[in-house]
DRENDO-1510 file (C-alpha; in Angstrom, 1 decimal, always signed):
<recs>
REC; n; res; u; v; w
REC; 1; MET; +16.2; -3.3; +2.5 .
REC; 2; TYR; +14.3; -1.7; -0.3 .
REC; 3; THR; +11.3; +0.6; +0.1 .
REC; 4; VAL; +8.1; +0.9; -1.8 .
REC; 5; THR; +9.5; +4.1; -3.4 .
REC; 6; ASP; +12.6; +2.2; -4.5 .
REC; 7; ILE; +10.6; -0.5; -6.2 .
REC; 8; ILE; +8.1; +2.0; -7.9 .
REC; 9; SER; +11.1; +4.0; -9.2 .
REC; 10; ALA; +12.8; +0.9; -10.5 .
REC; 11; ILE; +9.7; -0.2; -12.3 .
REC; 12; ALA; +9.3; +3.3; -13.8 .
REC; 13; LYS; +12.9; +3.1; -15.0 .
REC; 14; LEU; +12.2; -0.4; -16.5 .
REC; 15; GLU; +9.1; +1.0; -18.3 .
REC; 16; SER; +11.3; +3.8; -19.8 .
REC; 17; LEU; +14.0; +1.4; -20.9 .
REC; 18; GLU; +11.3; -0.9; -22.5 .
REC; 19; ALA; +10.1; +2.1; -24.5 .
REC; 20; VAL; +13.6; +2.8; -25.7 .
REC; 21; SER; +14.3; -0.8; -26.5 .
REC; 22; ASN; +11.0; -1.1; -28.5 .
REC; 23; ALA; +11.9; +2.1; -30.4 .
REC; 24; CYS; +15.3; +0.7; -31.3 .
REC; 25; ASP; +13.8; -2.6; -32.3 .
REC; 26; GLU; +11.4; -0.8; -34.6 .
REC; 27; ALA; +14.2; +1.2; -36.1 .
REC; 28; TRP; +16.2; -2.0; -36.7 .
REC; 29; GLU; +13.2; -3.7; -38.3 .
REC; 30; ARG; +12.8; -0.8; -40.7 .
REC; 31; ASN; +16.5; -1.0; -41.6 .
REC; 32; PRO; +17.7; -4.6; -40.9 .
REC; 33; GLU; +21.0; -4.0; -42.8 .
REC; 34; SER; +22.0; -1.2; -40.4 .
REC; 35; SER; +24.7; -2.3; -38.0 .
REC; 36; ALA; +24.2; +0.9; -36.1 .
REC; 37; ALA; +20.5; +0.1; -35.6 .
REC; 38; GLU; +21.4; -3.4; -34.5 .
REC; 39; ALA; +24.0; -2.1; -32.0 .
REC; 40; ALA; +21.5; +0.4; -30.7 .
REC; 41; PHE; +18.9; -2.3; -30.1 .
REC; 42; ASP; +21.5; -4.6; -28.5 .
REC; 43; GLU; +22.6; -1.8; -26.1 .
REC; 44; ALA; +19.0; -0.8; -25.3 .
REC; 45; TYR; +17.9; -4.4; -24.7 .
REC; 46; LYS; +20.9; -5.1; -22.4 .
REC; 47; ALA; +20.0; -2.0; -20.3 .
REC; 48; GLU; +16.4; -3.2; -20.2 .
REC; 49; TRP; +17.4; -6.7; -19.1 .
REC; 50; VAL; +19.7; -5.4; -16.4 .
REC; 51; GLN; +16.9; -3.2; -15.0 .
REC; 52; ARG; +14.4; -6.1; -15.2 .
REC; 53; GLU; +16.7; -8.3; -13.2 .
REC; 54; ALA; +17.2; -5.5; -10.6 .
REC; 55; CYS; +13.5; -5.2; -10.2 .
REC; 56; ILE; +13.1; -8.9; -9.7 .
REC; 57; VAL; +15.7; -9.0; -7.0 .
REC; 58; MET; +14.2; -5.9; -5.3 .
REC; 59; ILE; +10.7; -7.5; -5.2 .
REC; 60; ALA; +12.1; -10.8; -3.8 .
REC; 61; GLU; +14.1; -9.0; -1.2 .
REC; 62; PHE; +11.3; -6.6; -0.3 .
REC; 63; THR; +9.0; -9.6; +0.4 .
REC; 64; ASN; +11.8; -11.4; +2.3 .
REC; 65; HIS; +11.6; -14.0; -0.5 .
REC; 66; ALA; +7.9; -14.7; +0.1 .
REC; 67; ILE; +7.8; -13.9; -3.6 .
REC; 68; ASP; +10.5; -15.8; -5.3 .
REC; 69; THR; +12.5; -14.5; -8.3 .
REC; 70; ARG; +10.5; -16.5; -10.8 .
REC; 71; THR; +7.2; -15.2; -9.5 .
REC; 72; ALA; +8.6; -11.6; -9.3 .
REC; 73; GLY; +9.7; -12.0; -13.0 .
REC; 74; GLN; +6.1; -12.8; -13.9 .
REC; 75; LEU; +4.7; -10.0; -11.8 .
REC; 76; ILE; +6.8; -7.3; -13.6 .
REC; 77; LYS; +5.5; -8.3; -17.0 .
REC; 78; PRO; +3.3; -5.5; -18.4 .
REC; 79; ASP; +0.1; -7.6; -18.0 .
REC; 80; TYR; +0.5; -7.8; -14.3 .
REC; 81; ARG; +2.5; -4.7; -13.5 .
REC; 82; ALA; -0.4; -2.4; -12.6 .
REC; 83; ARG; -1.7; -5.0; -10.1 .
REC; 84; LEU; +1.8; -5.4; -8.6 .
REC; 85; ILE; +2.2; -1.6; -8.1 .
REC; 86; ASN; -1.2; -1.4; -6.5 .
REC; 87; ALA; -0.3; -4.3; -4.1 .
REC; 88; ILE; +3.0; -2.7; -3.3 .
REC; 89; HIS; +1.2; +0.6; -2.4 .
REC; 90; ALA; -1.1; -1.3; -0.1 .
REC; 91; VAL; +1.8; -2.6; +2.0 .
</recs>
C-alpha cells in the first residue's frame, strides 16, 4: 500500500520529468533537423510517461480503486494537481 508521502514524491518526480520533457521539446523545435534533440525528447517523454502511469496506479491503489485509473489520470493533469495534493494531505 502506498502512503501519502509516496504519492506526493511520485507527483514531484513527475513534475520534474515534465520540465525536462518540455525543455527537450523546445530544443527539438528550435532545431528540428537534429536527431540528437529528437532522441533526447523521445527519452525524456518516455520517462515522463512511465512516471505518469506509476502515479495513476499509485492513486488508484491508495484509494482502493475508489478513484479508477481513468479519473486518476485526469487528476494528475497540471490543472487539477494542486487540488489533488491538497485532498491527499487531508486524508
